C-alpha positions as CSV (number, residue, x, y, z in Angstrom):
1,X,2.2,22.0,-1.7
2,X,5.3,20.8,0.7
3,X,8.4,19.3,-1.5
4,X,8.4,15.7,-1.7
5,X,12.6,15.5,0.6
6,X,13.5,11.1,-0.7
7,X,16.9,9.4,1.1
8,X,17.9,6.4,1.7
9,X,18.4,4.6,5.3
10,X,20.2,2.1,6.0
11,X,19.0,-0.3,8.6
12,X,21.3,-4.0,10.1
13,X,20.2,-6.4,7.2
14,X,18.6,-3.8,4.5
15,X,18.2,0.4,3.0
16,X,14.7,1.5,2.5
17,X,14.4,4.6,0.2
18,X,12.1,6.8,2.2
19,X,10.1,9.5,0.5
20,X,8.7,12.1,2.9
21,X,7.2,15.6,3.4
22,X,6.9,18.0,6.4
23,X,8.9,18.3,9.8
24,X,10.6,14.7,11.4
25,X,8.3,13.9,14.7
26,X,7.7,11.4,17.0
27,X,4.2,10.4,15.6
28,X,4.1,10.4,11.9
29,X,1.9,9.1,9.0
30,X,3.1,6.2,6.9
31,X,2.1,5.3,3.9
32,X,2.3,1.8,2.4
33,X,1.9,0.9,-1.1
34,X,0.6,-1.6,-3.1
35,X,2.1,-4.6,-5.4
36,X,1.9,-3.3,-8.8
37,X,4.5,-3.3,-11.4
38,X,7.0,-1.1,-10.7
39,X,5.1,0.7,-7.8
40,X,7.2,3.1,-5.4
41,X,6.3,4.8,-2.1
42,X,5.9,8.0,-4.8
43,X,4.0,6.5,-7.4
44,X,0.9,5.8,-5.0
45,X,1.4,8.1,-2.9
46,X,3.1,11.5,-4.3
47,X,-0.4,14.2,-4.5
48,X,-1.1,13.1,-1.4
49,X,1.7,13.6,1.2
50,X,2.4,16.7,-0.4
51,X,-0.9,18.1,0.2
52,X,-0.6,16.8,4.0
53,X,3.3,17.3,4.5
54,X,2.3,21.2,6.1
55,X,0.5,19.6,8.8
56,X,1.9,16.1,9.7
57,X,5.1,14.5,9.2
58,X,4.7,12.1,6.2
59,X,6.7,8.7,5.3
60,X,6.3,6.7,1.5
61,X,9.1,4.4,1.8
62,X,9.9,2.0,-1.8
63,X,8.5,-1.6,-0.1
64,X,11.2,-4.4,0.5
65,X,10.5,-6.0,-3.3
66,X,10.1,-2.6,-5.0
67,X,11.5,0.1,-6.8
68,X,14.9,1.1,-4.9
69,X,14.7,-0.1,-1.7
70,X,16.8,-3.4,-0.5
71,X,16.0,-6.5,-3.4
72,X,17.4,-10.0,-1.3
73,X,18.7,-11.8,-3.2
74,X,17.1,-15.2,-1.8
75,X,13.6,-13.3,-0.8
76,X,11.0,-14.9,0.6
77,X,8.7,-17.0,-1.1
78,X,5.0,-15.9,-1.4
79,X,3.1,-12.7,-0.7
80,X,3.0,-13.8,3.2
81,X,5.8,-14.0,3.9
82,X,7.6,-11.0,1.9
83,X,4.6,-9.2,4.3
84,X,5.9,-10.3,7.5
85,X,9.5,-9.3,6.4
86,X,8.3,-5.5,5.2
87,X,6.2,-5.4,8.7
88,X,9.5,-6.5,10.9
89,X,11.2,-4.3,8.5
90,X,9.2,-0.6,8.8
91,X,9.6,-1.2,12.9
92,X,13.4,-1.6,12.0
93,X,12.7,1.5,10.3
94,X,10.6,3.8,12.1
95,X,13.1,3.2,15.3
96,X,15.9,4.7,13.1
97,X,13.8,7.8,12.2
98,X,13.2,8.4,16.0
99,X,9.1,7.3,15.3
100,X,7.3,6.3,18.2
101,X,4.1,6.0,17.2
102,X,2.2,6.1,13.2
103,X,-0.9,5.5,11.5
104,X,-0.5,3.5,9.2
105,X,-2.2,3.8,5.3
106,X,-2.2,0.4,3.8
107,X,-3.1,0.7,-0.1
108,X,-4.1,-2.9,-1.3
109,X,-1.2,-4.6,-0.1
110,X,-0.1,-1.6,1.7
111,X,-3.3,-3.1,3.8
112,X,-1.9,-5.7,4.3
113,X,1.1,-4.7,5.4
114,X,-0.6,-2.5,7.4
115,X,-2.4,-5.1,9.7
116,X,1.0,-7.3,9.7
117,X,2.2,-4.4,11.9
118,X,-0.5,-3.7,13.7
119,X,-0.6,-7.1,14.9
120,X,3.1,-7.6,16.0
121,X,3.9,-3.5,17.8
122,X,-0.1,-3.2,18.5
123,X,0.7,-0.7,21.0
124,X,2.5,1.4,18.4
125,X,-0.1,2.0,16.1
126,X,-2.8,5.3,16.1
127,X,-5.1,4.6,13.2
128,X,-5.4,3.0,10.5
129,X,-7.1,3.5,7.1
130,X,-6.7,0.4,4.6
131,X,-7.8,1.1,1.1
132,X,-8.9,-1.2,-0.8
133,X,-6.4,-4.2,0.8
134,X,-6.2,-7.9,0.6
135,X,-6.7,-10.0,3.1
136,X,-10.1,-11.8,3.4
137,X,-10.2,-15.7,3.0
138,X,-11.3,-17.0,-0.1
139,X,-11.6,-14.1,-2.0
140,X,-12.1,-14.7,-6.2
141,X,-8.9,-13.6,-8.5
142,X,-10.4,-10.6,-10.3
143,X,-8.6,-10.9,-14.0
144,X,-7.2,-7.3,-12.9
145,X,-5.4,-9.5,-9.9
146,X,-4.4,-12.0,-12.4
147,X,-2.6,-9.9,-14.8
148,X,-1.6,-8.2,-12.0
149,X,0.5,-11.3,-11.4
150,X,1.1,-12.5,-14.5
151,X,2.5,-9.6,-15.4
152,X,5.6,-10.7,-16.7
153,X,4.5,-13.2,-19.1
154,X,4.4,-10.3,-21.4
155,X,5.9,-6.5,-19.5
156,X,5.2,-4.1,-22.1
157,X,4.7,-0.6,-21.6
158,X,1.5,-1.1,-23.3
159,X,0.4,-4.4,-20.9
160,X,1.7,-1.7,-17.3
161,X,-0.6,0.4,-19.4
162,X,-3.9,-1.9,-19.6
163,X,-3.0,-2.9,-15.8
164,X,-3.4,1.0,-15.1
165,X,-6.0,1.3,-16.5
166,X,-8.2,-1.3,-14.9
167,X,-7.2,0.7,-11.7
168,X,-9.4,3.4,-12.0
169,X,-13.6,3.2,-13.1
170,X,-13.2,6.7,-15.4
171,X,-10.4,7.1,-17.3
172,X,-12.0,10.1,-19.1
173,X,-10.4,12.3,-17.0
174,X,-7.7,10.1,-15.8
175,X,-5.4,9.1,-19.2
176,X,-2.8,11.8,-18.4
177,X,-1.8,10.0,-14.8
178,X,-2.4,6.9,-16.5
179,X,0.6,7.7,-19.1
180,X,2.8,9.6,-16.4
181,X,2.7,6.2,-14.0
182,X,3.3,4.2,-17.0
183,X,6.5,6.4,-17.5
184,X,7.7,6.7,-14.5
185,X,7.1,2.3,-13.4
186,X,8.8,1.6,-17.2
187,X,12.8,1.7,-15.9
188,X,11.4,-0.2,-12.9
189,X,9.8,-2.7,-14.3
190,X,12.9,-3.2,-16.7
191,X,15.4,-4.2,-13.8
192,X,16.2,-8.1,-13.3
193,X,16.0,-7.0,-9.4
194,X,12.6,-5.6,-9.2
195,X,11.3,-8.9,-11.9
196,X,13.0,-10.8,-9.0
197,X,11.1,-9.5,-6.3
198,X,7.7,-10.0,-8.5
199,X,8.2,-13.7,-8.5
200,X,9.0,-14.1,-5.5
201,X,6.2,-12.6,-4.0
202,X,3.5,-13.8,-6.6
203,X,4.8,-17.3,-6.4
204,X,2.4,-19.5,-7.1
205,X,3.4,-22.4,-5.1
206,X,3.0,-20.5,-1.9
207,X,-0.6,-20.4,0.5
208,X,-2.6,-17.2,-0.1
209,X,-2.1,-14.0,2.7
210,X,-5.4,-14.5,4.2
211,X,-5.7,-13.4,7.8
212,X,-7.7,-15.5,10.4
213,X,-10.7,-14.4,12.4
214,X,-8.3,-14.5,15.7
215,X,-6.0,-11.9,14.1
216,X,-8.4,-9.4,13.0
217,X,-10.2,-9.7,16.1
218,X,-7.4,-9.3,18.2
219,X,-6.8,-5.5,16.7
220,X,-8.6,-2.2,18.6
221,X,-7.7,0.3,16.6
222,X,-9.1,2.5,15.3
223,X,-9.3,1.4,11.5
224,X,-11.4,3.2,8.7
225,X,-11.8,0.2,5.5
226,X,-11.7,2.5,2.3
227,X,-13.0,0.9,-0.9
228,X,-13.7,1.9,-4.6
229,X,-17.0,0.2,-5.3
230,X,-16.3,-0.2,-8.4
231,X,-12.7,-1.8,-7.8
232,X,-11.8,-5.1,-10.2
233,X,-8.7,-5.4,-8.6
234,X,-9.6,-6.0,-5.3
235,X,-13.6,-6.4,-4.6
236,X,-15.4,-4.9,-2.1
237,X,-15.8,-7.8,-0.7
238,X,-13.0,-7.8,1.4
239,X,-13.3,-4.4,3.6
240,X,-17.2,-6.1,3.9
241,X,-15.0,-8.7,5.3
242,X,-12.0,-7.0,7.1
243,X,-14.5,-4.2,8.8
244,X,-16.9,-6.7,10.1
245,X,-14.4,-8.6,11.9
246,X,-11.9,-6.2,13.3
247,X,-13.8,-4.1,16.4
248,X,-13.7,-0.6,15.9
249,X,-13.7,-0.7,12.1
250,X,-16.0,1.6,9.8
251,X,-16.4,1.1,6.0
252,X,-16.7,3.5,3.9
253,X,-17.4,2.7,0.4
254,X,-16.7,5.5,-3.4
255,X,-19.2,4.7,-5.6
256,X,-17.6,5.3,-9.4
257,X,-14.1,4.8,-8.4
258,X,-11.7,1.4,-8.9
259,X,-8.4,0.8,-7.2
260,X,-7.2,3.7,-6.9
261,X,-9.0,5.6,-4.6
262,X,-6.2,8.1,-3.4
263,X,-6.0,9.3,-7.1
264,X,-9.9,9.2,-8.9
265,X,-10.9,10.4,-5.4
266,X,-8.3,12.2,-4.2
267,X,-10.5,14.9,-2.1
268,X,-12.2,12.5,-0.4
269,X,-9.6,10.1,0.3
270,X,-8.2,13.7,2.2
271,X,-11.2,14.5,4.5
272,X,-11.6,10.8,5.8
273,X,-7.8,10.4,6.7
274,X,-8.1,13.6,8.4
275,X,-10.7,12.9,10.0
276,X,-9.9,9.5,11.3
277,X,-6.6,11.0,12.7
278,X,-9.2,14.1,14.0
279,X,-10.8,11.1,16.4
280,X,-13.7,11.4,14.1
281,X,-14.7,7.4,13.4
């Protein structure tokens, strides 16, 4: 297992906390986490980048507005505006780190940021793995997603535990994992800057973050859309739509799996990602 290194990287306007494994390279795997309360690069991706770090240069930053990365004092309003800022500054981060090309691996919100990055600098993207990604038009707001969006109405450990339990299909095998993530995330949840970023991202007055057919059909990259069949946060129809609309996308649905594919189906997820990178899709 590779050791995770964490460091701050300061750009012109923002600072990123970057978690990495492997030897620095002009080509990297960039892992982008989701939008859950207190989410960080390591809470989503630690086990994956530890496993892959002996074979790839892996980067799993805290997104702007999350964890120990920058929390703008006047943050953008709405998911789409926040994702555009995150995508822009992630390219700046990669420039600073000397990374020319990336394989994008996005979980939920991270999948939408991956698409934003590919739209803005398509020539620098090798492949994309979009896991439980949003971005399809007219998606229903599931009870789980509504809980996530309105979490700060009751920002307690019990509420966070209930939310994270809805991320997984089989709690019998993941109680310890959920308890650990609750413990890791609560110090972030309780911070005023994290709460401010969350409120801005889920501003109810902002428009939906969906992509147009024209945007998605313009992306030529080999893409794998991975979704848990039993995801009650982002419905599987979202990945079905993305895979139908992107010209070189494949859909893989994992049974008996919820929103945390990389945790509930870790071995399958790693196999799919390495197969994608090796050009087997």
